[in-house]
PAROTOR-551772 format. One record per residue: residue number from 1; z, y, x of N, C-alpha, C, O, CB in turn. Coordinates in nm, 4 decimals. Glycine has a CB too. Layout:
% residues N
R torgu      n_w      n_v      n_u     ca_w     ca_v     ca_u      c_w      c_v      c_u      o_w      o_v      o_u     cb_w     cb_v     cb_u
R   NUM        Z        Y        X        Z        Y        X        Z        Y        X        Z        Y        X        Z        Y        X
...
//
This chain:
% residues 113
R torgu      n_w      n_v      n_u     ca_w     ca_v     ca_u      c_w      c_v      c_u      o_w      o_v      o_u     cb_w     cb_v     cb_u
R     1   1.8182   0.6580   0.8995   1.9232   0.5648   0.8567   1.8754   0.4878   0.7202   1.8143   0.5427   0.6285   2.0636   0.6490   0.8330
R     2   1.9097   0.3680   0.7238   1.8667   0.2918   0.5891   1.9737   0.3272   0.4789   2.0951   0.3137   0.4946   1.8612   0.1177   0.6109
R     3   1.9104   0.3755   0.3626   2.0193   0.4067   0.2529   2.1121   0.2790   0.2155   2.0826   0.1631   0.2446   1.9425   0.4578   0.1128
R     4   2.2009   0.3096   0.1630   2.3064   0.2140   0.1393   2.2528   0.1043   0.0338   2.2740  -0.0156   0.0523   2.4388   0.2914   0.0857
R     5   2.1888   0.1484  -0.0674   2.1304   0.0434  -0.1641   2.0490  -0.0562  -0.0920   2.0418  -0.1700  -0.1385   2.0410   0.1080  -0.2738
R     6   1.9851  -0.0245   0.0196   1.8829  -0.1194   0.0836   1.9672  -0.2116   0.1840   1.9050  -0.2943   0.2506   1.7582  -0.0322   0.1672
R     7   2.0949  -0.2017   0.1965   2.1676  -0.2838   0.2849   2.2366  -0.4023   0.2305   2.2952  -0.3927   0.1227   2.2587  -0.2077   0.3474
R     8   2.2346  -0.5131   0.2960   2.3201  -0.6228   0.2534   2.4556  -0.6105   0.3218   2.4653  -0.5918   0.4431   2.2548  -0.7593   0.2849
R     9   2.5522  -0.6210   0.2458   2.6897  -0.6129   0.2972   2.7857  -0.7219   0.2661   2.8794  -0.7453   0.3425   2.7470  -0.4956   0.2514
R    10   2.7672  -0.7853   0.1634   2.8364  -0.8939   0.1151   2.8188  -1.0258   0.1958   2.7040  -1.0561   0.2283   2.7971  -0.9118  -0.0201
R    11   2.9257  -1.1096   0.2322   2.9089  -1.2347   0.2861   2.8440  -1.3260   0.1925   2.7728  -1.4158   0.2375   3.0315  -1.2860   0.3289
R    12   2.8590  -1.3140   0.0825   2.7879  -1.4010  -0.0277   2.6444  -1.3910  -0.0117   2.5735  -1.4915  -0.0170   2.8235  -1.3570  -0.1758
R    13   2.5975  -1.2737   0.0077   2.4555  -1.2540   0.0063   2.3947  -1.3126   0.1328   2.2845  -1.3675   0.1318   2.4217  -1.1061  -0.0074
R    14   2.4704  -1.2992   0.2427   2.4265  -1.3573   0.3745   2.4277  -1.5090   0.3627   2.3360  -1.5757   0.4107   2.5213  -1.3103   0.4948
R    15   2.5292  -1.5631   0.3004   2.5383  -1.7110   0.2861   2.4202  -1.7613   0.2018   2.3602  -1.8645   0.2318   2.6758  -1.7535   0.2191
R    16   2.3877  -1.6844   0.0936   2.2728  -1.7251   0.0067   2.1360  -1.7257   0.0820   2.0481  -1.8076   0.0553   2.2633  -1.6282  -0.1154
R    17   2.1242  -1.6341   0.1731   2.0061  -1.6254   0.2553   1.9891  -1.7526   0.3380   1.8831  -1.8149   0.3423   2.0132  -1.5029   0.3456
R    18   2.1009  -1.7874   0.4040   2.1008  -1.9075   0.4871   2.0709  -2.0471   0.4074   2.0038  -2.1384   0.4555   2.2403  -1.9147   0.5566
R    19   2.1293  -2.0491   0.2823   2.1146  -2.1728   0.2130   1.9928  -2.1862   0.1281   1.9318  -2.2931   0.1260   2.2280  -2.1938   0.1330
R    20   1.9511  -2.0745   0.0521   1.8383  -2.0821  -0.0283   1.7127  -2.0178   0.0341   1.6008  -2.0473  -0.0080   1.8695  -2.0213  -0.1555
R    21   1.7300  -1.9363   0.1272   1.6157  -1.8722   0.1943   1.5113  -1.9464   0.2672   1.5345  -2.0618   0.3032   1.6633  -1.7879   0.2813
R    22   1.4039  -1.8927   0.2908   1.2907  -1.9456   0.3823   1.3014  -1.8606   0.5112   1.3441  -1.7452   0.5095   1.1356  -1.9309   0.3118
R    23   1.2616  -1.9221   0.6187   1.2684  -1.8468   0.7488   1.1283  -1.8665   0.8236   1.0520  -1.9626   0.8138   1.3957  -1.9025   0.8429
R    24   1.1146  -1.7541   0.8987   1.0127  -1.7509   0.9852   1.0426  -1.6876   1.1289   1.1175  -1.5900   1.1286   0.9094  -1.6828   0.9184
R    25   0.9999  -1.7256   1.2342   1.0486  -1.6758   1.3659   0.9475  -1.6572   1.4615   0.8437  -1.7233   1.4587   1.1443  -1.7623   1.4236
R    26   0.9714  -1.5711   1.5465   0.8893  -1.5530   1.6829   0.9880  -1.5379   1.7899   1.1082  -1.5558   1.7704   0.7886  -1.4214   1.6850
R    27   0.9331  -1.5022   1.9133   1.0214  -1.5039   2.0199   1.1298  -1.3802   2.0228   1.2249  -1.3833   2.1009   0.9361  -1.5060   2.1437
R    28   1.1107  -1.2837   1.9422   1.2060  -1.1801   1.9301   1.3145  -1.1858   1.8168   1.4331  -1.1572   1.8330   1.1327  -1.0630   1.9157
R    29   1.2563  -1.2267   1.7001   1.3283  -1.2116   1.5791   1.3079  -1.3327   1.4865   1.2000  -1.3920   1.4878   1.2868  -1.0843   1.5113
R    30   1.4084  -1.3710   1.4064   1.4124  -1.4673   1.3035   1.4245  -1.3901   1.1702   1.5077  -1.3002   1.1583   1.5293  -1.5678   1.3258
R    31   1.3515  -1.4212   1.0823   1.3487  -1.3470   0.9451   1.3714  -1.4550   0.8257   1.2959  -1.5501   0.8055   1.1968  -1.2666   0.9238
R    32   1.4802  -1.4270   0.7549   1.5200  -1.5017   0.6297   1.4784  -1.4240   0.5081   1.4929  -1.3018   0.5055   1.6748  -1.5277   0.6242
R    33   1.4258  -1.4926   0.4045   1.3734  -1.4156   0.2796   1.4201  -1.5106   0.1566   1.4049  -1.6324   0.1478   1.1941  -1.3919   0.2831
R    34   1.4770  -1.4282   0.0704   1.5116  -1.4974  -0.0546   1.4951  -1.3844  -0.1658   1.5104  -1.2664  -0.1345   1.6673  -1.5634  -0.0494
R    35   1.4628  -1.4231  -0.2992   1.4508  -1.3378  -0.4062   1.5962  -1.2784  -0.4442   1.6976  -1.3453  -0.4243   1.3835  -1.4147  -0.5227
R    36   1.5999  -1.1603  -0.4951   1.7262  -1.1011  -0.5358   1.7354  -1.0576  -0.6762   1.8459  -1.0349  -0.7254   1.7549  -0.9900  -0.4543
R    37   1.6116  -1.0427  -0.7534   1.6164  -1.0029  -0.8887   1.6299  -0.8607  -0.9164   1.6410  -0.8248  -1.0336   1.7174  -1.0670  -0.9497
R    38   1.6302  -0.7729  -0.8183   1.6528  -0.6362  -0.8113   1.5148  -0.5531  -0.8100   1.4143  -0.6111  -0.7689   1.7379  -0.6093  -0.6871
R    39   1.5072  -0.4326  -0.8491   1.3898  -0.3516  -0.8226   1.3720  -0.3064  -0.6897   1.2854  -0.2207  -0.6722   1.3883  -0.2420  -0.9020
R    40   1.4373  -0.3472  -0.5922   1.4292  -0.3050  -0.4556   1.4796  -0.4211  -0.3713   1.5534  -0.5101  -0.4136   1.5106  -0.1742  -0.4306
R    41   1.4298  -0.4105  -0.2419   1.4633  -0.5037  -0.1419   1.5946  -0.4529  -0.0643   1.6276  -0.3347  -0.0552   1.3397  -0.5228  -0.0458
R    42   1.6578  -0.5530  -0.0147   1.7831  -0.5348   0.0736   1.7661  -0.5934   0.2149   1.6908  -0.6889   0.2341   1.9085  -0.6047   0.0064
R    43   1.8280  -0.5426   0.3012   1.8077  -0.5927   0.4380   1.9467  -0.6128   0.5101   2.0408  -0.5377   0.4841   1.7159  -0.4909   0.5197
R    44   1.9574  -0.7141   0.5997   2.0743  -0.7383   0.6707   2.0231  -0.7660   0.8227   1.9101  -0.8057   0.8511   2.1585  -0.8617   0.6028
R    45   2.1179  -0.7401   0.9063   2.0774  -0.7501   1.0493   2.1818  -0.8142   1.1211   2.2977  -0.7761   1.1048   2.0473  -0.6172   1.1130
R    46   2.1517  -0.9157   1.2058   2.2516  -0.9982   1.2754   2.2239  -1.0057   1.4228   2.1056  -1.0220   1.4526   2.2555  -1.1379   1.2176
R    47   2.3088  -0.9972   1.5181   2.2835  -1.0079   1.6624   2.4049  -1.0861   1.7233   2.5176  -1.0368   1.7199   2.2655  -0.8607   1.7306
R    48   2.3816  -1.2011   1.7755   2.4851  -1.2720   1.8187   2.5460  -1.2192   1.9450   2.4879  -1.1329   2.0108   2.4455  -1.4016   1.8320
R    49   2.6613  -1.2690   1.9800   2.7366  -1.2165   2.1044   2.6582  -1.2770   2.2401   2.6691  -1.2295   2.3531   2.9072  -1.2704   2.0990
R    50   2.5797  -1.3886   2.2037   2.5236  -1.4391   2.3202   2.4172  -1.3571   2.3693   2.3719  -1.3776   2.4819   2.4792  -1.5683   2.3017
R    51   2.3713  -1.2631   2.2930   2.2587  -1.1662   2.3158   2.3052  -1.0660   2.4305   2.2270  -1.0350   2.5204   2.2212  -1.0839   2.1749
R    52   2.4321  -1.0175   2.4244   2.4811  -0.9328   2.5278   2.6108  -0.8565   2.4661   2.6638  -0.8915   2.3606   2.3624  -0.8302   2.5776
R    53   2.6527  -0.7529   2.5419   2.7679  -0.6750   2.5102   2.7337  -0.5946   2.3805   2.6261  -0.5951   2.3207   2.8078  -0.5808   2.6317
R    54   2.8512  -0.5231   2.3485   2.8293  -0.4313   2.2156   2.7197  -0.3383   2.2316   2.6444  -0.3170   2.1366   2.9567  -0.3425   2.1783
R    55   2.7028  -0.2768   2.3513   2.5944  -0.1645   2.3504   2.4598  -0.2384   2.3311   2.3785  -0.1837   2.2565   2.5925  -0.0723   2.4952
R    56   2.4286  -0.3476   2.3849   2.3077  -0.4216   2.3761   2.2745  -0.4708   2.2364   2.1595  -0.4725   2.1927   2.3148  -0.5338   2.4671
R    57   2.3884  -0.5134   2.1644   2.3736  -0.5681   2.0365   2.3540  -0.4488   1.9283   2.2899  -0.4651   1.8245   2.4993  -0.6585   2.0058
R    58   2.4109  -0.3378   1.9615   2.3932  -0.2274   1.8767   2.2416  -0.1709   1.8935   2.1734  -0.1373   1.7967   2.5039  -0.1186   1.9112
R    59   2.2012  -0.1651   2.0163   2.0586  -0.1201   2.0413   1.9612  -0.2182   1.9685   1.8646  -0.1695   1.9097   2.0255  -0.1163   2.2018
R    60   1.9791  -0.3426   1.9690   1.8943  -0.4276   1.8962   1.9004  -0.4024   1.7618   1.7924  -0.3941   1.7033   1.9201  -0.5586   1.9180
R    61   2.0178  -0.3859   1.6888   2.0281  -0.3582   1.5441   1.9566  -0.2195   1.5151   1.8887  -0.2070   1.4131   2.1850  -0.3555   1.4975
R    62   1.9706  -0.1264   1.5959   1.9064   0.0068   1.5704   1.7524  -0.0050   1.5751   1.6831   0.0542   1.4923   1.9551   0.1134   1.6773
R    63   1.6998  -0.0815   1.6720   1.5618  -0.1020   1.6708   1.4998  -0.1582   1.5486   1.3948  -0.1150   1.5010   1.5310  -0.1812   1.7740
R    64   1.5686  -0.2559   1.4998   1.5383  -0.3506   1.3841   1.5505  -0.2575   1.2612   1.4583  -0.2561   1.1797   1.6451  -0.4846   1.3752
R    65   1.6579  -0.1811   1.2441   1.6662  -0.0978   1.1303   1.5690   0.0146   1.1238   1.5272   0.0582   1.0165   1.7949  -0.0465   1.1218
R    66   1.5336   0.0610   1.2404   1.4298   0.1704   1.2358   1.2945   0.1345   1.2034   1.2185   0.2121   1.1455   1.4224   0.2362   1.3587
R    67   1.2604   0.0099   1.2422   1.1255  -0.0498   1.2015   1.1295  -0.0811   1.0599   1.0263  -0.0595   0.9963   1.0886  -0.1792   1.2809
R    68   1.2284  -0.1271   1.0006   1.2355  -0.1431   0.8547   1.2292  -0.0303   0.7843   1.1625  -0.0233   0.6811   1.3454  -0.2050   0.8141
R    69   1.2998   0.0724   0.8338   1.3057   0.2058   0.7554   1.1627   0.2721   0.7473   1.1218   0.3335   0.6488   1.4105   0.3114   0.8288
R    70   1.0906   0.2511   0.8665   0.9554   0.3255   0.8687   0.8633   0.2419   0.7744   0.7734   0.3005   0.7141   0.8887   0.3377   1.0267
R    71   0.8804   0.1154   0.7601   0.7966   0.0165   0.6810   0.8416  -0.0068   0.5390   0.7818  -0.0843   0.4644   0.7958  -0.1170   0.7500
R    72   0.9487   0.0623   0.5031   1.0202   0.0376   0.3719   0.9190   0.0502   0.2646   0.9229  -0.0397   0.1805   1.1407   0.1389   0.3460
R    73   0.8273   0.1439   0.2487   0.7379   0.1677   0.1588   0.6303   0.0598   0.1400   0.5701   0.0456   0.0335   0.6861   0.2861   0.1891
R    74   0.6094  -0.0153   0.2488   0.5105  -0.1207   0.2430   0.5633  -0.2661   0.2225   0.4847  -0.3607   0.2244   0.4334  -0.1154   0.3669
R    75   0.6853  -0.2814   0.2047   0.7679  -0.3971   0.1921   0.7860  -0.4240   0.0227   0.8341  -0.3375  -0.0505   0.9172  -0.3681   0.2757
R    76   0.7440  -0.5449  -0.0221   0.7534  -0.5709  -0.1691   0.8970  -0.5575  -0.2095   0.9868  -0.5949  -0.1340   0.6986  -0.7137  -0.2084
R    77   0.9208  -0.5041  -0.3289   1.0624  -0.5048  -0.3859   1.0991  -0.6521  -0.4289   1.0169  -0.7427  -0.4427   1.0741  -0.4023  -0.5164
R    78   1.2254  -0.6613  -0.4464   1.2806  -0.7716  -0.5171   1.3176  -0.8925  -0.4335   1.3237  -1.0061  -0.4806   1.1884  -0.8111  -0.6176
R    79   1.3433  -0.8604  -0.3002   1.3771  -0.9601  -0.2060   1.4954  -0.9129  -0.1103   1.5090  -0.7953  -0.0765   1.2508  -0.9961  -0.1263
R    80   1.5754  -1.0109  -0.0720   1.6788  -0.9848   0.0273   1.6182  -1.0469   0.1755   1.5642  -1.1575   0.1792   1.8289  -1.0609  -0.0247
R    81   1.6318  -0.9751   0.2765   1.5800  -1.0019   0.4080   1.6971  -1.0028   0.5017   1.7853  -0.9182   0.4864   1.4733  -0.8987   0.4506
R    82   1.7050  -1.0963   0.6021   1.7863  -1.0910   0.7127   1.7138  -1.1054   0.8392   1.6324  -1.1960   0.8562   1.8847  -1.1868   0.7025
R    83   1.7430  -1.0140   0.9323   1.6779  -1.0309   1.0614   1.7864  -1.0618   1.1551   1.8923  -0.9991   1.1603   1.5963  -0.9066   1.1066
R    84   1.7503  -1.1748   1.2382   1.8347  -1.2241   1.3366   1.7792  -1.2077   1.4874   1.6847  -1.2793   1.5205   1.8599  -1.3669   1.3031
R    85   1.8310  -1.1214   1.5753   1.7757  -1.1050   1.6914   1.7779  -1.2183   1.7851   1.8733  -1.2956   1.7768   1.8288  -1.0029   1.7429
R    86   1.6765  -1.2419   1.8828   1.6757  -1.3571   1.9715   1.6792  -1.2825   2.1139   1.6708  -1.1599   2.1211   1.5392  -1.4604   1.9468
R    87   1.6914  -1.3608   2.2203   1.6942  -1.3008   2.3571   1.5755  -1.2248   2.3873   1.5824  -1.1343   2.4705   1.7100  -1.4029   2.4614
R    88   1.4635  -1.2525   2.3265   1.3561  -1.1615   2.3527   1.3698  -1.0253   2.3197   1.2899  -0.9430   2.3645   1.2494  -1.2019   2.2930
R    89   1.4723  -0.9899   2.2383   1.5007  -0.8420   2.2190   1.5600  -0.7716   2.3270   1.5684  -0.6488   2.3279   1.5859  -0.8206   2.1101
R    90   1.6019  -0.8457   2.4191   1.6671  -0.7649   2.5365   1.5757  -0.6902   2.6198   1.6198  -0.5980   2.6884   1.7417  -0.8536   2.6296
R    91   1.4378  -0.7239   2.6213   1.3477  -0.6479   2.7005   1.2452  -0.5835   2.6066   1.1356  -0.5470   2.6491   1.2806  -0.7362   2.8079
R    92   1.2825  -0.5696   2.4766   1.1900  -0.5171   2.3697   1.1845  -0.3725   2.3761   1.2867  -0.3051   2.3888   1.2326  -0.5585   2.2292
R    93   1.0657  -0.3215   2.3675   1.0386  -0.1765   2.3214   1.0337  -0.1625   2.1891   1.0336  -0.2623   2.1170   0.9178  -0.1212   2.3686
R    94   1.0292  -0.0403   2.1397   1.0152  -0.0082   1.9969   0.8788  -0.0841   1.9443   0.8800  -0.1580   1.8459   1.0079   0.1603   1.9759
R    95   0.7686  -0.0582   2.0176   0.6447  -0.1049   1.9690   0.6398  -0.2496   1.9666   0.5799  -0.3015   1.8723   0.5367  -0.0536   2.0458
R    96   0.6945  -0.3251   2.0573   0.6894  -0.4620   2.0496   0.7812  -0.5150   1.9360   0.7528  -0.6157   1.8712   0.7251  -0.5185   2.1815
R    97   0.8912  -0.4419   1.9165   0.9774  -0.4967   1.8038   0.9074  -0.4589   1.6721   0.9200  -0.5349   1.5761   1.1311  -0.4361   1.8077
R    98   0.8440  -0.3609   1.6628   0.7682  -0.3306   1.5428   0.6527  -0.4364   1.5265   0.6418  -0.4956   1.4191   0.7107  -0.1827   1.5504
R    99   0.5723  -0.4598   1.6235   0.4771  -0.5601   1.6016   0.5380  -0.7072   1.5566   0.4860  -0.7800   1.4719   0.3975  -0.5702   1.7307
R   100   0.6521  -0.7345   1.6266   0.7156  -0.8744   1.5912   0.7736  -0.8642   1.4466   0.7573  -0.9625   1.3744   0.8402  -0.9178   1.7004
R   101   0.8334  -0.7657   1.4014   0.8789  -0.7495   1.2609   0.7628  -0.7501   1.1489   0.7676  -0.8136   1.0435   0.9565  -0.6152   1.2524
R   102   0.6700  -0.6767   1.1873   0.5546  -0.6592   1.0949   0.4775  -0.7982   1.0823   0.4325  -0.8381   0.9749   0.4545  -0.5410   1.1506
R   103   0.4666  -0.8693   1.2041   0.4048  -1.0196   1.2015   0.4783  -1.1005   1.1081   0.4172  -1.1663   1.0239   0.4105  -1.0961   1.3442
R   104   0.6198  -1.1020   1.1158   0.6943  -1.1907   1.0338   0.6949  -1.1512   0.8879   0.6937  -1.2373   0.7999   0.8306  -1.1994   1.0836
R   105   0.6966  -1.0184   0.8607   0.6862  -0.9869   0.7327   0.5585  -1.0266   0.6671   0.5607  -1.0638   0.5498   0.7077  -0.8561   0.7214
R   106   0.4448  -1.0214   0.7361   0.3043  -1.0691   0.6956   0.3147  -1.2059   0.6673   0.2700  -1.2511   0.5618   0.1945  -1.0478   0.8027
R   107   0.3766  -1.2856   0.7626   0.3942  -1.4300   0.7428   0.4636  -1.4680   0.6132   0.4279  -1.5612   0.5412   0.4713  -1.4862   0.8562
R   108   0.5615  -1.3907   0.5913   0.6464  -1.4032   0.4769   0.5865  -1.3565   0.3406   0.6441  -1.3719   0.2328   0.7680  -1.3281   0.5045
R   109   0.4776  -1.3040   0.3553   0.4032  -1.2379   0.2415   0.4913  -1.1399   0.1726   0.5028  -1.1405   0.0500   0.3518  -1.3416   0.1378
R   110   0.5565  -1.0519   0.2530   0.6351  -0.9570   0.1944   0.5905  -0.8195   0.2144   0.6707  -0.7303   0.1867   0.7618  -0.9714   0.2377
R   111   0.4670  -0.7868   0.2614   0.4012  -0.6670   0.2806   0.3044  -0.6426   0.1604   0.2292  -0.7314   0.1200   0.3295  -0.6692   0.4148
R   112   0.3098  -0.5233   0.1077   0.2155  -0.4943  -0.0018   0.0865  -0.4308   0.0315   0.0058  -0.3898  -0.0518   0.2777  -0.4114  -0.0951
R   113   0.0719  -0.4255   0.1726  -0.0563  -0.3718   0.2048  -0.1489  -0.4853   0.2566  -0.2647  -0.4601   0.2900  -0.0416  -0.2586   0.3087
//
């Protein structure tokens, strides 16, 4: 589970990501990134009702959270990130989700490796 300090919870933070952030996308996920001025990065996850029922949406969020948790040490500090699931997540395995997220983080120049 992702520690509380690494989670985005306030609506203001999500709104700032939409208005000031830059975005990258592939067929599974959209990534928004903006600087936060902190010594660590924070993450938010969003899955629309269009994707499916609550069980499906929760599975998508769990997959995304686990990928971020495993790569937390490789992600540069000082940014807020938001991951938005797309329909491609419906058939996603853990490995394909991990590849998609790492690809977007690389494009966003957010990986320290």
